[in-house]
N, CA, C and O atoms as a GROMACS GRO file, in nm:
protein
  620
    1MET      N    1   5.468  11.310  13.316
    1MET     CA    2   5.406  11.264  13.191
    1MET      C    3   5.369  11.110  13.213
    1MET      O    4   5.259  11.066  13.180
    2ILE      N    5   5.465  11.036  13.269
    2ILE     CA    6   5.445  10.900  13.280
    2ILE      C    7   5.333  10.860  13.388
    2ILE      O    8   5.257  10.765  13.373
    3LEU      N    9   5.332  10.942  13.493
    3LEU     CA   10   5.230  10.933  13.594
    3LEU      C   11   5.091  10.976  13.532
    3LEU      O   12   4.989  10.911  13.557
    4TYR      N   13   5.090  11.074  13.460
    4TYR     CA   14   4.958  11.108  13.404
    4TYR      C   15   4.910  10.980  13.299
    4TYR      O   16   4.794  10.937  13.299
    5LEU      N   17   4.995  10.937  13.228
    5LEU     CA   18   4.955  10.820  13.138
    5LEU      C   19   4.908  10.707  13.209
    5LEU      O   20   4.817  10.639  13.161
    6LYS      N   21   4.963  10.677  13.322
    6LYS     CA   22   4.922  10.557  13.401
    6LYS      C   23   4.785  10.592  13.475
    6LYS      O   24   4.693  10.511  13.469
    7GLU      N   25   4.772  10.714  13.546
    7GLU     CA   26   4.656  10.739  13.620
    7GLU      C   27   4.525  10.787  13.542
    7GLU      O   28   4.410  10.756  13.574
    8PHE      N   29   4.559  10.864  13.438
    8PHE     CA   30   4.448  10.940  13.374
    8PHE      C   31   4.414  10.854  13.233
    8PHE      O   32   4.299  10.834  13.191
    9GLU      N   33   4.521  10.813  13.176
    9GLU     CA   34   4.498  10.745  13.048
    9GLU      C   35   4.496  10.606  13.062
    9GLU      O   36   4.468  10.539  12.963
   10LYS      N   37   4.519  10.553  13.164
   10LYS     CA   38   4.506  10.404  13.205
   10LYS      C   39   4.610  10.318  13.128
   10LYS      O   40   4.583  10.206  13.086
   11TYR      N   41   4.718  10.369  13.115
   11TYR     CA   42   4.838  10.282  13.060
   11TYR      C   43   4.880  10.187  13.186
   11TYR      O   44   4.936  10.237  13.284
   12ASP      N   45   4.854  10.059  13.180
   12ASP     CA   46   4.859   9.978  13.299
   12ASP      C   47   4.985   9.880  13.290
   12ASP      O   48   5.010   9.800  13.381
   13HIS      N   49   5.050   9.889  13.193
   13HIS     CA   50   5.183   9.794  13.179
   13HIS      C   51   5.303   9.882  13.145
   13HIS      O   52   5.295   9.969  13.058
   14LEU      N   53   5.408   9.858  13.210
   14LEU     CA   54   5.545   9.897  13.144
   14LEU      C   55   5.600   9.786  13.068
   14LEU      O   56   5.625   9.679  13.123
   15THR      N   57   5.622   9.805  12.943
   15THR     CA   58   5.690   9.701  12.860
   15THR      C   59   5.826   9.698  12.849
   15THR      O   60   5.883   9.593  12.821
   16MET      N   61   5.896   9.816  12.870
   16MET     CA   62   6.033   9.813  12.874
   16MET      C   63   6.077   9.963  12.897
   16MET      O   64   6.008  10.062  12.875
   17ILE      N   65   6.206   9.960  12.945
   17ILE     CA   66   6.283  10.101  12.946
   17ILE      C   67   6.410  10.065  12.862
   17ILE      O   68   6.467   9.959  12.888
   18SER      N   69   6.460  10.152  12.758
   18SER     CA   70   6.584  10.135  12.706
   18SER      C   71   6.664  10.274  12.694
   18SER      O   72   6.619  10.383  12.728
   19CYS      N   73   6.775  10.253  12.645
   19CYS     CA   74   6.859  10.384  12.657
   19CYS      C   75   6.938  10.378  12.515
   19CYS      O   76   6.973  10.274  12.460
   20VAL      N   77   6.959  10.505  12.469
   20VAL     CA   78   7.055  10.526  12.357
   20VAL      C   79   7.156  10.634  12.400
   20VAL      O   80   7.121  10.743  12.444
   21ASP      N   81   7.276  10.596  12.385
   21ASP     CA   82   7.392  10.699  12.396
   21ASP      C   83   7.418  10.797  12.294
   21ASP      O   84   7.487  10.766  12.198
   22HIS      N   85   7.370  10.913  12.305
   22HIS     CA   86   7.392  11.016  12.183
   22HIS      C   87   7.521  11.096  12.237
   22HIS      O   88   7.506  11.212  12.275
   23ILE      N   89   7.636  11.041  12.240
   23ILE     CA   90   7.776  11.101  12.279
   23ILE      C   91   7.796  11.235  12.211
   23ILE      O   92   7.836  11.332  12.275
   24GLU      N   93   7.765  11.243  12.070
   24GLU     CA   94   7.782  11.354  11.997
   24GLU      C   95   7.706  11.467  12.049
   24GLU      O   96   7.746  11.580  12.022
   25ASP      N   97   7.590  11.450  12.127
   25ASP     CA   98   7.505  11.552  12.175
   25ASP      C   99   7.527  11.563  12.339
   25ASP      O  100   7.475  11.652  12.406
   26ASN      N  101   7.599  11.475  12.384
   26ASN     CA  102   7.620  11.484  12.526
   26ASN      C  103   7.503  11.433  12.612
   26ASN      O  104   7.492  11.463  12.731
   27GLN      N  105   7.418  11.357  12.546
   27GLN     CA  106   7.281  11.323  12.606
   27GLN      C  107   7.267  11.167  12.603
   27GLN      O  108   7.332  11.094  12.529
   28PHE      N  109   7.169  11.125  12.696
   28PHE     CA  110   7.129  10.981  12.695
   28PHE      C  111   6.982  10.993  12.653
   28PHE      O  112   6.922  11.092  12.694
   29GLN      N  113   6.918  10.907  12.580
   29GLN     CA  114   6.785  10.903  12.539
   29GLN      C  115   6.725  10.788  12.616
   29GLN      O  116   6.763  10.673  12.592
   30LEU      N  117   6.642  10.811  12.697
   30LEU     CA  118   6.564  10.711  12.780
   30LEU      C  119   6.422  10.699  12.702
   30LEU      O  120   6.354  10.799  12.680
   31THR      N  121   6.384  10.568  12.664
   31THR     CA  122   6.265  10.540  12.595
   31THR      C  123   6.186  10.444  12.685
   31THR      O  124   6.231  10.333  12.716
   32TYR      N  125   6.069  10.489  12.724
   32TYR     CA  126   5.966  10.410  12.793
   32TYR      C  127   5.860  10.372  12.706
   32TYR      O  128   5.800  10.456  12.640
   33LEU      N  129   5.828  10.234  12.701
   33LEU     CA  130   5.729  10.182  12.626
   33LEU      C  131   5.615  10.143  12.722
   33LEU      O  132   5.634  10.060  12.810
   34LEU      N  133   5.499  10.202  12.704
   34LEU     CA  134   5.378  10.163  12.786
   34LEU      C  135   5.276  10.110  12.712
   34LEU      O  136   5.261  10.138  12.593
   35ARG      N  137   5.193  10.024  12.780
   35ARG     CA  138   5.078   9.952  12.720
   35ARG      C  139   4.952   9.980  12.782
   35ARG      O  140   4.945   9.973  12.905
   36ASN      N  141   4.847  10.012  12.713
   36ASN     CA  142   4.708  10.024  12.758
   36ASN      C  143   4.637   9.911  12.698
   36ASN      O  144   4.611   9.910  12.578
   37TYR      N  145   4.600   9.803  12.788
   37TYR     CA  146   4.528   9.685  12.728
   37TYR      C  147   4.406   9.705  12.706
   37TYR      O  148   4.349   9.627  12.629
   38ASN      N  149   4.328   9.817  12.769
   38ASN     CA  150   4.176   9.838  12.758
   38ASN      C  151   4.161   9.883  12.612
   38ASN      O  152   4.068   9.840  12.544
   39ASN      N  153   4.259   9.976  12.559
   39ASN     CA  154   4.251  10.041  12.433
   39ASN      C  155   4.325   9.968  12.328
   39ASN      O  156   4.312   9.997  12.209
   40ASN      N  157   4.410   9.863  12.376
   40ASN     CA  158   4.497   9.788  12.270
   40ASN      C  159   4.594   9.897  12.208
   40ASN      O  160   4.611   9.905  12.086
   41ALA      N  161   4.655   9.975  12.294
   41ALA     CA  162   4.742  10.092  12.253
   41ALA      C  163   4.877  10.092  12.327
   41ALA      O  164   4.884  10.071  12.448
   42ASP      N  165   4.988  10.117  12.246
   42ASP     CA  166   5.106  10.139  12.300
   42ASP      C  167   5.152  10.274  12.286
   42ASP      O  168   5.114  10.334  12.185
   43THR      N  169   5.233  10.337  12.375
   43THR     CA  170   5.273  10.471  12.382
   43THR      C  171   5.434  10.466  12.405
   43THR      O  172   5.482  10.381  12.480
   44ILE      N  173   5.504  10.549  12.348
   44ILE     CA  174   5.647  10.551  12.365
   44ILE      C  175   5.661  10.709  12.423
   44ILE      O  176   5.608  10.806  12.370
   45VAL      N  177   5.743  10.712  12.540
   45VAL     CA  178   5.775  10.838  12.601
   45VAL      C  179   5.945  10.837  12.584
   45VAL      O  180   6.015  10.746  12.626
   46ARG      N  181   5.987  10.939  12.524
   46ARG     CA  182   6.123  10.957  12.522
   46ARG      C  183   6.182  11.077  12.607
   46ARG      O  184   6.120  11.183  12.608
   47VAL      N  185   6.283  11.065  12.668
   47VAL     CA  186   6.339  11.160  12.763
   47VAL      C  187   6.478  11.179  12.738
   47VAL      O  188   6.550  11.079  12.733
   48PHE      N  189   6.528  11.295  12.722
   48PHE     CA  190   6.679  11.328  12.705
   48PHE      C  191   6.733  11.366  12.834
   48PHE      O  192   6.674  11.454  12.897
   49ILE      N  193   6.843  11.310  12.884
   49ILE     CA  194   6.910  11.355  13.007
   49ILE      C  195   7.054  11.373  12.970
   49ILE      O  196   7.108  11.319  12.874
   50ASP      N  197   7.116  11.459  13.060
   50ASP     CA  198   7.265  11.497  13.031
   50ASP      C  199   7.359  11.362  13.057
   50ASP      O  200   7.326  11.277  13.139
   51ARG      N  201   7.469  11.353  12.984
   51ARG     CA  202   7.554  11.244  13.011
   51ARG      C  203   7.640  11.262  13.126
   51ARG      O  204   7.680  11.168  13.194
   52GLU      N  205   7.674  11.404  13.152
   52GLU     CA  206   7.764  11.425  13.250
   52GLU      C  207   7.710  11.388  13.402
   52GLU      O  208   7.783  11.332  13.484
   53ASN      N  209   7.585  11.424  13.428
   53ASN     CA  210   7.540  11.362  13.535
   53ASN      C  211   7.399  11.318  13.526
   53ASN      O  212   7.301  11.382  13.564
   54PRO      N  213   7.402  11.183  13.465
   54PRO     CA  214   7.293  11.111  13.427
   54PRO      C  215   7.194  11.054  13.542
   54PRO      O  216   7.210  10.944  13.593
   55THR      N  217   7.090  11.142  13.574
   55THR     CA  218   6.993  11.115  13.680
   55THR      C  219   6.848  11.117  13.626
   55THR      O  220   6.809  11.209  13.554
   56MET      N  221   6.771  11.017  13.663
   56MET     CA  222   6.618  11.017  13.612
   56MET      C  223   6.538  10.964  13.736
   56MET      O  224   6.573  10.873  13.811
   57THR      N  225   6.435  11.032  13.742
   57THR     CA  226   6.343  10.990  13.858
   57THR      C  227   6.294  10.848  13.838
   57THR      O  228   6.256  10.809  13.728
   58SER      N  229   6.296  10.771  13.947
   58SER     CA  230   6.249  10.626  13.935
   58SER      C  231   6.103  10.630  13.910
   58SER      O  232   6.034  10.728  13.942
   59ILE      N  233   6.057  10.523  13.853
   59ILE     CA  234   5.914  10.496  13.846
   59ILE      C  235   5.868  10.377  13.895
   59ILE      O  236   5.756  10.332  13.872
   60ASN      N  237   5.973  10.315  13.980
   60ASN     CA  238   5.939  10.186  14.038
   60ASN      C  239   5.816  10.178  14.124
   60ASN      O  240   5.756  10.073  14.146
   61GLN      N  241   5.779  10.306  14.174
   61GLN     CA  242   5.661  10.312  14.264
   61GLN      C  243   5.528  10.304  14.173
   61GLN      O  244   5.417  10.287  14.224
   62LEU      N  245   5.542  10.316  14.060
   62LEU     CA  246   5.431  10.298  13.957
   62LEU      C  247   5.435  10.156  13.906
   62LEU      O  248   5.328  10.095  13.908
   63TRP      N  249   5.524  10.103  13.867
   63TRP     CA  250   5.540   9.955  13.820
   63TRP      C  251   5.662   9.898  13.875
   63TRP      O  252   5.776   9.939  13.851
   64ALA      N  253   5.631   9.799  13.952
   64ALA     CA  254   5.747   9.730  14.028
   64ALA      C  255   5.853   9.670  13.928
   64ALA      O  256   5.973   9.660  13.956
   65GLY      N  257   5.794   9.628  13.798
   65GLY     CA  258   5.901   9.583  13.713
   65GLY      C  259   6.004   9.683  13.660
   65GLY      O  260   6.108   9.645  13.605
   66ALA      N  261   5.972   9.813  13.680
   66ALA     CA  262   6.069   9.906  13.643
   66ALA      C  263   6.215   9.895  13.712
   66ALA      O  264   6.317   9.933  13.656
   67ARG      N  265   6.212   9.835  13.848
   67ARG     CA  266   6.339   9.823  13.913
   67ARG      C  267   6.434   9.736  13.826
   67ARG      O  268   6.553   9.770  13.823
   68VAL      N  269   6.397   9.636  13.759
   68VAL     CA  270   6.496   9.558  13.687
   68VAL      C  271   6.557   9.637  13.572
   68VAL      O  272   6.677   9.622  13.549
   69TYR      N  273   6.487   9.715  13.502
   69TYR     CA  274   6.516   9.800  13.386
   69TYR      C  275   6.610   9.908  13.459
   69TYR      O  276   6.724   9.922  13.414
   70GLU      N  277   6.572   9.978  13.560
   70GLU     CA  278   6.656  10.083  13.606
   70GLU      C  279   6.782  10.034  13.664
   70GLU      O  280   6.880  10.107  13.651
   71ARG      N  281   6.796   9.917  13.729
   71ARG     CA  282   6.921   9.864  13.770
   71ARG      C  283   6.999   9.831  13.665
   71ARG      O  284   7.120   9.852  13.674
   72GLU      N  285   6.945   9.775  13.554
   72GLU     CA  286   7.045   9.748  13.438
   72GLU      C  287   7.098   9.862  13.371
   72GLU      O  288   7.215   9.865  13.334
   73LEU      N  289   7.006   9.972  13.350
   73LEU     CA  290   7.056  10.089  13.302
   73LEU      C  291   7.161  10.164  13.392
   73LEU      O  292   7.255  10.225  13.340
   74LYS      N  293   7.143  10.158  13.524
   74LYS     CA  294   7.251  10.194  13.621
   74LYS      C  295   7.382  10.124  13.585
   74LYS      O  296   7.486  10.187  13.568
   75GLU      N  297   7.375  10.007  13.576
   75GLU     CA  298   7.502   9.929  13.568
   75GLU      C  299   7.564   9.945  13.418
   75GLU      O  300   7.686   9.956  13.407
   76MET      N  301   7.484   9.948  13.311
   76MET     CA  302   7.525   9.940  13.168
   76MET      C  303   7.565  10.083  13.129
   76MET      O  304   7.658  10.103  13.051
   77TYR      N  305   7.492  10.186  13.184
   77TYR     CA  306   7.512  10.328  13.120
   77TYR      C  307   7.561  10.424  13.244
   77TYR      O  308   7.616  10.530  13.214
   78GLY      N  309   7.546  10.397  13.354
   78GLY     CA  310   7.576  10.471  13.478
   78GLY      C  311   7.461  10.570  13.505
   78GLY      O  312   7.487  10.669  13.574
   79ILE      N  313   7.349  10.553  13.461
   79ILE     CA  314   7.227  10.634  13.482
   79ILE      C  315   7.173  10.610  13.639
   79ILE      O  316   7.138  10.498  13.677
   80ASP      N  317   7.173  10.718  13.719
   80ASP     CA  318   7.124  10.702  13.861
   80ASP      C  319   6.966  10.715  13.858
   80ASP      O  320   6.912  10.804  13.792
   81PHE      N  321   6.900  10.629  13.926
   81PHE     CA  322   6.764  10.639  13.957
   81PHE      C  323   6.728  10.636  14.107
   81PHE      O  324   6.698  10.534  14.169
   82PRO      N  325   6.737  10.784  14.167
   82PRO     CA  326   6.713  10.791  14.311
   82PRO      C  327   6.568  10.740  14.350
   82PRO      O  328   6.468  10.773  14.286
   83GLY      N  329   6.564  10.664  14.450
   83GLY     CA  330   6.440  10.598  14.494
   83GLY      C  331   6.422  10.457  14.440
   83GLY      O  332   6.328  10.387  14.477
   84CYS      N  333   6.509  10.417  14.357
   84CYS     CA  334   6.483  10.277  14.316
   84CYS      C  335   6.564  10.189  14.406
   84CYS      O  336   6.685  10.208  14.423
   85PRO      N  337   6.486  10.079  14.472
   85PRO     CA  338   6.563   9.993  14.572
   85PRO      C  339   6.664   9.921  14.509
   85PRO      O  340   6.644   9.871  14.398
   86ARG      N  341   6.776   9.909  14.572
   86ARG     CA  342   6.902   9.817  14.524
   86ARG      C  343   6.952   9.856  14.394
   86ARG      O  344   7.003   9.772  14.320
   87VAL      N  345   6.940   9.987  14.358
   87VAL     CA  346   6.987  10.039  14.236
   87VAL      C  347   7.135  10.032  14.221
   87VAL      O  348   7.184  10.018  14.109
   88ASP      N  349   7.210  10.041  14.331
   88ASP     CA  350   7.350  10.033  14.334
   88ASP      C  351   7.414   9.901  14.365
   88ASP      O  352   7.535   9.887  14.377
   89ASP      N  353   7.322   9.797  14.377
   89ASP     CA  354   7.383   9.670  14.388
   89ASP      C  355   7.422   9.616  14.249
   89ASP      O  356   7.366   9.655  14.147
   90ALA      N  357   7.517   9.528  14.250
   90ALA     CA  358   7.552   9.457  14.130
   90ALA      C  359   7.433   9.380  14.050
   90ALA      O  360   7.358   9.302  14.109
   91PHE      N  361   7.424   9.404  13.934
   91PHE     CA  362   7.307   9.322  13.866
   91PHE      C  363   7.356   9.220  13.794
   91PHE      O  364   7.317   9.106  13.819
   92VAL      N  365   7.448   9.243  13.692
   92VAL     CA  366   7.508   9.150  13.614
   92VAL      C  367   7.659   9.149  13.617
   92VAL      O  368   7.722   9.044  13.612
   93LEU      N  369   7.719   9.275  13.625
   93LEU     CA  370   7.864   9.281  13.627
   93LEU      C  371   7.924   9.292  13.762
   93LEU      O  372   7.963   9.400  13.807
   94GLU      N  373   7.930   9.172  13.829
   94GLU     CA  374   7.987   9.180  13.968
   94GLU      C  375   8.133   9.217  13.952
   94GLU      O  376   8.206   9.171  13.864
   95GLY      N  377   8.168   9.302  14.042
   95GLY     CA  378   8.313   9.344  14.040
   95GLY      C  379   8.361   9.422  13.938
   95GLY      O  380   8.482   9.424  13.913
   96TRP      N  381   8.263   9.499  13.863
   96TRP     CA  382   8.305   9.591  13.751
   96TRP      C  383   8.354   9.709  13.811
   96TRP      O  384   8.289   9.760  13.903
   97GLU      N  385   8.467   9.762  13.768
   97GLU     CA  386   8.520   9.904  13.828
   97GLU      C  387   8.545   9.992  13.716
   97GLU      O  388   8.588  10.100  13.758
   98THR      N  389   8.536   9.990  13.595
   98THR     CA  390   8.556  10.078  13.507
   98THR      C  391   8.430  10.147  13.457
   98THR      O  392   8.320  10.114  13.501
   99ILE      N  393   8.444  10.238  13.369
   99ILE     CA  394   8.304  10.302  13.308
   99ILE      C  395   8.207  10.198  13.269
   99ILE      O  396   8.244  10.087  13.232
  100PRO      N  397   8.084  10.234  13.277
  100PRO     CA  398   7.986  10.142  13.225
  100PRO      C  399   8.003  10.098  13.089
  100PRO      O  400   8.030  10.183  13.004
  101PRO      N  401   7.992   9.963  13.052
  101PRO     CA  402   8.037   9.902  12.921
  101PRO      C  403   7.941   9.944  12.806
  101PRO      O  404   7.990   9.933  12.693
  102MET      N  405   7.822   9.986  12.815
  102MET     CA  406   7.736  10.030  12.707
  102MET      C  407   7.757  10.183  12.666
  102MET      O  408   7.709  10.227  12.562
  103ARG      N  409   7.828  10.259  12.753
  103ARG     CA  410   7.862  10.388  12.701
  103ARG      C  411   7.941  10.395  12.579
  103ARG      O  412   8.022  10.304  12.561
  104LYS      N  413   7.932  10.486  12.494
  104LYS     CA  414   8.004  10.488  12.370
  104LYS      C  415   8.137  10.522  12.389
  104LYS      O  416   8.216  10.495  12.298
  105ASP      N  417   8.179  10.580  12.494
  105ASP     CA  418   8.333  10.621  12.528
  105ASP      C  419   8.395  10.506  12.584
  105ASP      O  420   8.516  10.514  12.609
  106PHE      N  421   8.330  10.391  12.611
  106PHE     CA  422   8.391  10.271  12.678
  106PHE      C  423   8.479  10.205  12.559
  106PHE      O  424   8.425  10.176  12.452
  107ASP      N  425   8.605  10.185  12.582
  107ASP     CA  426   8.695  10.124  12.473
  107ASP      C  427   8.706   9.975  12.504
  107ASP      O  428   8.776   9.928  12.593
  108THR      N  429   8.631   9.909  12.423
  108THR     CA  430   8.617   9.762  12.424
  108THR      C  431   8.766   9.700  12.395
  108THR      O  432   8.814   9.618  12.472
  109LYS      N  433   8.829   9.742  12.289
  109LYS     CA  434   8.948   9.692  12.253
  109LYS      C  435   9.044   9.697  12.380
  109LYS      O  436   9.096   9.596  12.430
  110LYS      N  437   9.062   9.832  12.428
  110LYS     CA  438   9.157   9.841  12.540
  110LYS      C  439   9.123   9.766  12.667
  110LYS      O  440   9.209   9.723  12.743
  111TYR      N  441   8.978   9.753  12.687
  111TYR     CA  442   8.949   9.654  12.798
  111TYR      C  443   8.979   9.517  12.775
  111TYR      O  444   9.027   9.446  12.864
  112SER      N  445   8.951   9.472  12.653
  112SER     CA  446   9.011   9.330  12.642
  112SER      C  447   9.154   9.295  12.639
  112SER      O  448   9.196   9.186  12.677
  113GLU      N  449   9.230   9.390  12.590
  113GLU     CA  450   9.366   9.390  12.587
  113GLU      C  451   9.423   9.389  12.735
  113GLU      O  452   9.527   9.328  12.759
  114GLU      N  453   9.362   9.450  12.822
  114GLU     CA  454   9.406   9.469  12.956
  114GLU      C  455   9.358   9.346  13.041
  114GLU      O  456   9.424   9.304  13.137
  115THR      N  457   9.257   9.300  13.007
  115THR     CA  458   9.175   9.187  13.087
  115THR      C  459   9.202   9.054  13.042
  115THR      O  460   9.218   8.964  13.125
  116PHE      N  461   9.210   9.027  12.902
  116PHE     CA  462   9.212   8.890  12.866
  116PHE      C  463   9.378   8.880  12.808
  116PHE      O  464   9.425   8.967  12.735
  117PHE      N  465   9.443   8.778  12.847
  117PHE     CA  466   9.580   8.765  12.798
  117PHE      C  467   9.586   8.663  12.674
  117PHE      O  468   9.507   8.569  12.660
  118PRO      N  469   9.679   8.692  12.595
  118PRO     CA  470   9.688   8.613  12.473
  118PRO      C  471   9.704   8.460  12.503
  118PRO      O  472   9.774   8.427  12.598
  119ARG      N  473   9.642   8.361  12.424
  119ARG     CA  474   9.674   8.230  12.457
  119ARG      C  475   9.729   8.157  12.329
  119ARG      O  476   9.689   8.188  12.216
  120ASP      N  477   9.824   8.056  12.354
  120ASP     CA  478   9.867   7.980  12.235
  120ASP      C  479   9.762   7.923  12.158
  120ASP      O  480   9.657   7.882  12.207
  121GLY      N  481   9.790   7.921  12.033
  121GLY     CA  482   9.693   7.848  11.941
  121GLY      C  483   9.580   7.948  11.891
  121GLY      O  484   9.509   7.914  11.797
  122ARG      N  485   9.566   8.053  11.945
  122ARG     CA  486   9.460   8.147  11.907
  122ARG      C  487   9.507   8.237  11.817
  122ARG      O  488   9.619   8.285  11.837
  123SER      N  489   9.429   8.276  11.700
  123SER     CA  490   9.473   8.381  11.602
  123SER      C  491   9.360   8.447  11.563
  123SER      O  492   9.250   8.396  11.586
  124THR      N  493   9.372   8.564  11.501
  124THR     CA  494   9.271   8.644  11.458
  124THR      C  495   9.272   8.640  11.308
  124THR      O  496   9.381   8.651  11.253
  125LEU      N  497   9.181   8.629  11.247
  125LEU     CA  498   9.169   8.632  11.100
  125LEU      C  499   9.103   8.763  11.038
  125LEU      O  500   9.001   8.810  11.090
  126ASP      N  501   9.157   8.818  10.935
  126ASP     CA  502   9.113   8.915  10.869
  126ASP      C  503   8.976   8.878  10.788
  126ASP      O  504   8.985   8.804  10.690
  127PRO      N  505   8.866   8.922  10.823
  127PRO     CA  506   8.735   8.884  10.761
  127PRO      C  507   8.748   8.880  10.602
  127PRO      O  508   8.714   8.779  10.540
  128THR      N  509   8.788   8.971  10.552
  128THR     CA  510   8.811   8.992  10.404
  128THR      C  511   8.899   8.869  10.362
  128THR      O  512   8.852   8.788  10.283
  129GLU      N  513   9.010   8.856  10.406
  129GLU     CA  514   9.103   8.739  10.368
  129GLU      C  515   9.038   8.609  10.378
  129GLU      O  516   9.046   8.525  10.288
  130GLN      N  517   8.968   8.590  10.500
  130GLN     CA  518   8.906   8.455  10.525
  130GLN      C  519   8.795   8.427  10.407
  130GLN      O  520   8.786   8.321  10.346
  131MET      N  521   8.718   8.537  10.388
  131MET     CA  522   8.607   8.503  10.291
  131MET      C  523   8.666   8.482  10.156
  131MET      O  524   8.624   8.387  10.090
  132GLU      N  525   8.768   8.566  10.101
  132GLU     CA  526   8.845   8.523   9.979
  132GLU      C  527   8.890   8.380   9.971
  132GLU      O  528   8.870   8.306   9.875
  133ALA      N  529   8.959   8.346  10.093
  133ALA     CA  530   9.026   8.204  10.090
  133ALA      C  531   8.911   8.098  10.079
  133ALA      O  532   8.930   7.992  10.019
  134GLU      N  533   8.792   8.127  10.137
  134GLU     CA  534   8.690   8.040  10.128
  134GLU      C  535   8.610   8.030  10.010
  134GLU      O  536   8.571   7.920   9.973
  135MET      N  537   8.581   8.140   9.944
  135MET     CA  538   8.514   8.155   9.822
  135MET      C  539   8.592   8.142   9.697
  135MET      O  540   8.537   8.097   9.596
  136TYR      N  541   8.713   8.178   9.696
  136TYR     CA  542   8.800   8.195   9.578
  136TYR      C  543   8.947   8.147   9.612
  136TYR      O  544   9.044   8.223   9.606
  137PRO      N  545   8.952   8.022   9.647
  137PRO     CA  546   9.081   7.964   9.712
  137PRO      C  547   9.209   7.990   9.612
  137PRO      O  548   9.315   8.030   9.660
  138VAL      N  549   9.196   7.966   9.482
  138VAL     CA  550   9.296   7.976   9.390
  138VAL      C  551   9.340   8.112   9.385
  138VAL      O  552   9.460   8.134   9.401
  139GLU      N  553   9.254   8.215   9.365
  139GLU     CA  554   9.288   8.362   9.369
  139GLU      C  555   9.350   8.405   9.498
  139GLU      O  556   9.451   8.476   9.499
  140ALA      N  557   9.293   8.364   9.604
  140ALA     CA  558   9.347   8.402   9.731
  140ALA      C  559   9.500   8.350   9.747
  140ALA      O  560   9.584   8.420   9.803
  141GLU      N  561   9.527   8.233   9.700
  141GLU     CA  562   9.660   8.165   9.714
  141GLU      C  563   9.759   8.252   9.617
  141GLU      O  564   9.872   8.284   9.654
  142VAL      N  565   9.711   8.285   9.501
  142VAL     CA  566   9.788   8.350   9.418
  142VAL      C  567   9.828   8.495   9.479
  142VAL      O  568   9.941   8.542   9.469
  143LYS      N  569   9.731   8.553   9.536
  143LYS     CA  570   9.725   8.699   9.596
  143LYS      C  571   9.836   8.678   9.713
  143LYS      O  572   9.930   8.757   9.725
  144LYS      N  573   9.820   8.581   9.787
  144LYS     CA  574   9.900   8.561   9.899
  144LYS      C  575  10.056   8.538   9.867
  144LYS      O  576  10.144   8.586   9.939
  145SER      N  577  10.082   8.469   9.762
  145SER     CA  578  10.206   8.430   9.704
  145SER      C  579  10.281   8.570   9.660
  145SER      O  580  10.398   8.596   9.689
  146ILE      N  581  10.198   8.648   9.589
  146ILE     CA  582  10.244   8.782   9.532
  146ILE      C  583  10.282   8.875   9.644
  146ILE      O  584  10.383   8.945   9.647
  147THR      N  585  10.183   8.868   9.737
  147THR     CA  586  10.219   8.969   9.874
  147THR      C  587  10.348   8.928   9.926
  147THR      O  588  10.433   9.012   9.952
  148LYS      N  589  10.369   8.792   9.946
  148LYS     CA  590  10.486   8.738  10.020
  148LYS      C  591  10.608   8.765   9.943
  148LYS      O  592  10.711   8.795  10.005
  149GLU      N  593  10.608   8.755   9.808
  149GLU     CA  594  10.729   8.781   9.729
  149GLU      C  595  10.738   8.932   9.726
  149GLU      O  596  10.854   8.973   9.716
  150PHE      N  597  10.649   9.017   9.731
  150PHE     CA  598  10.670   9.172   9.732
  150PHE      C  599  10.741   9.201   9.864
  150PHE      O  600  10.841   9.274   9.866
  151ARG      N  601  10.692   9.145   9.972
  151ARG     CA  602  10.741   9.172  10.099
  151ARG      C  603  10.901   9.129  10.115
  151ARG      O  604  10.985   9.196  10.176
  152ASP      N  605  10.925   9.008  10.050
  152ASP     CA  606  11.074   8.956  10.061
  152ASP      C  607  11.162   9.040   9.980
  152ASP      O  608  11.277   9.059  10.019
  153ASN      N  609  11.115   9.099   9.858
  153ASN     CA  610  11.181   9.188   9.769
  153ASN      C  611  11.196   9.327   9.832
  153ASN      O  612  11.290   9.396   9.794
  154SER      N  613  11.126   9.366   9.910
  154SER     CA  614  11.125   9.520   9.962
  154SER      C  615  11.223   9.514  10.077
  154SER      O  616  11.259   9.623  10.121
  155LYS      N  617  11.271   9.405  10.133
  155LYS     CA  618  11.368   9.418  10.257
  155LYS      C  619  11.498   9.450  10.221
  155LYS      O  620  11.585   9.464  10.307
   0.00000   0.00000   0.00000
């Protein structure tokens, strides 16, 4: 399809390649955005591939710029593009050894807990409590004292 669009319909520019992880359907959606400058037209080609063995034919022989997108998708989603030069070389994530980080089954909380250690002076604020304290300081203080009194009496 993409070869046809380039050769016969004269789509002469690859604007981008992106990916969406449809974990619920066990598929990746690859989206190719192509540009035809002569007709001032854009075309989107969507392809669905299996998540279990994500492989897609490389288009780097059609557009050299595809190499960057294909390397990024290999690193971020684990999609293999046979025929793409240096697709297995580290692109952004040097030394990355776990599952690709943009996959929906990547556990960011677990990764951050295992990778980053707690530091003194750092705290995490509940966004709701933070906004209440900033926007309604008197009400937030009353709520905080009531909550503290309730906790003390329930012990």
